[in-house]
N, C-alpha and C positions, 0 to 999 in steps of 0.2 A: 570453809573453816576446817572440816574434817580432813580434807586433802592436805592442808598445811600442817595440821597436827601430826598426821602420819608421816609426812616428809621430815618433820623435825625429829621424830623418834628414829627414823631411818638414818638421818645424819649422825645422831648421837650414838646409835648402835654401831656405825661404821668407824667411829672415832675421827670423823672429819669435821670440817667447818662450813657452816652456812651463815647467812646474814638475814636478819628479820627487821622489817620496818613496821611500826605500829602507830596509827594515828592516836594521839593521846588527848588532844584538845583542838577544838575548832571554834570559830566565831564568824558570823556573817554567812554568806552563801558559799558553800564548799561542795566539791564533788563527792566527798565521803565523810562519814561521821566517825567519832571516836570509836576505836576498836577495830577499824579496818586494817588489814595486814597485807604485806607484800614480802614474799620470801624468795631469796635467790639461793639455789642449791650449789654444792661444790662444783658441779659440772656446768653451771651457768643457767640451768633451767629456772624459770620464773613462775611462781604461783601467787595468786591473789592480785589485789589492786588497791591502790590508795587514791584512785580517781582518774587516772589516765592523763593525757596531755602533758603540759610542761612540768607540772608538779611531779608526775610519775617519772619523767625523764631525770629530773633533779634527784629524786629519791633513788633511782636505779644507779646513778653515778655514785652516790654515797654508799649504797649497798655493796657495790663492787670494791670500793676502797676498804670497807669494813671486812669483806671477804678476804682481801689481801693482807690487811694489817692487823685485824682482830681487835679493833678499838671501837667502842660505842660512841655515838654522836647524837646530839639533839639538833634537829633541823626545824627552824622556824621560818615560814615564808608568808609574806603578804601576796596573795595570788595575783592581784591586780598590779600593784606597784612593782613587785620584784619579778614577776613572770609574765605579765601582760595578759593574764587570763581574765575573761570577761565576767566570771562569777564574782571575783573581787573580794572574797573572804580571806580568812587567815587560818593557817594550819600549823600545828606543832606535831612533829613526828619524831619518835624515838627509834634509833637504829642501833642494833646490838648484834654481836656475834652469837651464833648458835653452835656450840661445840662441847664435846665431852671433856672431862678432865684429862689433862695430858697423861700419857702412860710412861712410866719409868720401868724399863726392863733392867733389873738389878742382877748382875751375874756374880754370884758369891753369896754365902750365907754365914759368914763369920762375924767378928765383932764390929768391924766397920760397916758391913752390910746391914746388920741388925740396927745399929744406930741411925744409919742413913735412911733406911726404910721408914723409921718413925718420923724423922725430920721431913722426908718427902711427902708422906701422907698428911702431915700437919700443914703443909703449904699447898695442898690441893692436887697432888699427884695420885693417880692409881698406880700401885706398885705390883710388879710381877717378879718374883724371886726365882732365879734359875740356879740350882745346885743339886748335885746327885747325892749329897750326904743326907740321908734320912734323919739322922740324929740331930742335925742342925737346921735343916729346911723344914721347920714345923710351924703349925698354927700358933703354938704358944710363943715362939720367938718372933713370928711375923704376923701378928693379929691383923685381920682385915686385908691381907695381901693374897693375891693369887700365887700359887707355887707350882713349879715344874721340877720334878726330880730327874734331872738329866745333866750331864756335863755341859757347861756353856758352849763349848765348841760344836756340840751336836744338837744345839737347841734351836737352830734357825727355823727348821720346819715346824717345830712345836709352837714357837711364839709368833711366827709370821711378822717380822718387823715392818712397820709402815713408815712412810716419809714423815709422819707427825710424831714418831716415837723418840723418846730420850733413852739412850743406852748407856749403861755404866758398868765397867768391868772392875770388880774389887775382889778377886778370888784370893786364895791363900798361897798361890804358887806362880812363879814367873812363867813357867811353861804353859799353865792353863790360861794365864793372861794373854800370852802370845797367840795361842790357839784361838781364843775367843775373839781377839782383835782381828786376826786374819780371817775368821769366819764371817764377822759382821761388818768389816770395813767396806765391802763392796755391796752391802745390802742397804735398802732405804733406811734413812735415819734423819732426824732433825738435829741430833746431838749425840756424840759418842765420846764418852770420857773413860779414862783409864788411870788408876792409881799408880804411883811409883815416882822414883827420882828421875831427873833428866837422863842420867846415864842409863837407867833401865829402859826408859822410853826409847832412847836413841838406839840402843842395842836391838830391841825388838823390831823397830822400824827398819833397821839395817838388814836384819834377817828376812823380813817379809819382802823387802825390796830385792834381795838377792834371789828370792824364789820366783820372781816374775814381775817385779815392779810394784810401785805404790799407786793406788788411785788418789783422787783428790783428798787432801787432809783439811779442807776448808771447815768442816764441822767436827773435827777431832780436837778434843780438849785433853791433852796429856802433857805433863801431869795435870790431874783433875783438881778443881777447887780454886778458891780465892786465897790469896797470900795473906793469911792472918796468923801465921806461926803455929798452925795446928800440930799437935803431937798425939794426943789420946784419940781412941776411936770416936768418942763423942765430939771432940773438937774437929776432927777430920770430917765427920758427918755435917757439922755446922758449916765448915768451909765449902763442902760440896753443895749443900742446900743453898748457901748464899750465892754460889755461882749460877745455880738453876734459876733463882729469882732474878738475878741481874740480867741474865740472857732473856728471860721471858718478858721482863719489863723494859728492856733496852736501856739499862742504866749502866753507868761506868763501873768497872770493877777491875781490881788488880789480879788478873788471872795468872795462875801458875803455868798455864799453857806454854809449851816451848816447841811445838811442831813447826813453827815458822822461823825458828832460830837459824841464822846462817851456818852455825856449826853442824846442823843436821845435813844440810846440802853438801857440805864439805866431807862429812862422813860417808854419805852415799856415793860421792864421786871418788872416794878413796884418798883424798888429800888430807884427811885428819884421822887420827886413831881414836878408838873407843876410850883408851886410857886417858887421853887428853880431855875428855869430857868432865873429869872430876873437877878441874879448875873452874868450870862453868858454875858448879854448885856454890862457889864463893864469889861469883860476879855480882856487881851491884844490881839492884832491882829497880827498873824504871817506874815512873809514875803511871797510874792507870790512865787509859784513854777511853773516849766515848765509844761504846759498841754500836754496831749498826742496828737499824730498826728491825722488828720482827719480820721475817721473810714471808712471802706468799706460801700457801699450803700446797706446794707442788713438790714432786720428788726431788729431794736433795738440791734446792736452790743454793746458789753460792752465798757464803757469809764472809764478810770482811774479817780477817784474822785479828786477834788481839796481840799485843806485844809479848815477847818472851818473858817468862818469869822464872825465878829460882823455885825449886821444888821443895815440898815438905818431905821429910823422911818417910820411907815405908815403915809402917807401924809393926810392932811385935817382932819381926825378924826379916832379914832380906827376902824379898819376894812375897812377904805376907801382905794382906790387905791392911 
């Protein structure tokens, strides 16, 4: 039991995901009693037992699914009738993911960042704020958040992004947004969002492309948020929080995301001008579609893109968060 407890603490400390099976109820003759545990670590290592044989193989299969999908499950088996085990009793086993709260790395410390940090913490995220401005990146403005006083573009080594991390760029300047996106685009991430209009997003991606090509945009959500008509910093924070929830829960959402829009490819190929992007801001918004299920916890697995959406305006001023 101590070995399992230490492994759980290690998994949580690393910000990774494991899966734990616990025998919660038995009747008749069974190979283990309530309280027996079986843990599978992120690297596949197995600790403990729920009895061996066919029941353990059944539980291991469920644990691997839980490790991949992050969803709990109650497993009830009649050992004789269902699995052909001679002991013949009945076992109820609860299978659950073991994982730390997801980490949101928030680049920017202005009005939108402040509101978004509060929303993100209220829905279960640990928040790390990256901004070099000492007057804004304070404990008073971001209570309960970890803070790093450095420009987002130079924060990679400070924050060490992991494949499980959610990254959000909401700085006060287009140039800083571009530098941050360029710095983190090729780093591990589960999600990478950036605030702005479609035109701003496309301009930035065009420049990054011209500097050496673009990596996969499968996990890039720009413009960020769900399409709820948000305008104020608090409304934009709500839009962003709703997107985070929708993606975590695998629920349909009308994403503003436009990185898969055909116009971006045309722009990168040189057959469309940046000036023509303005007309896209007035284009009809399609209905939301079902998002894909949560992916396995492996470095940057592919995510099926959502449809293009019209963007919310940049708040406060052009290029502002």
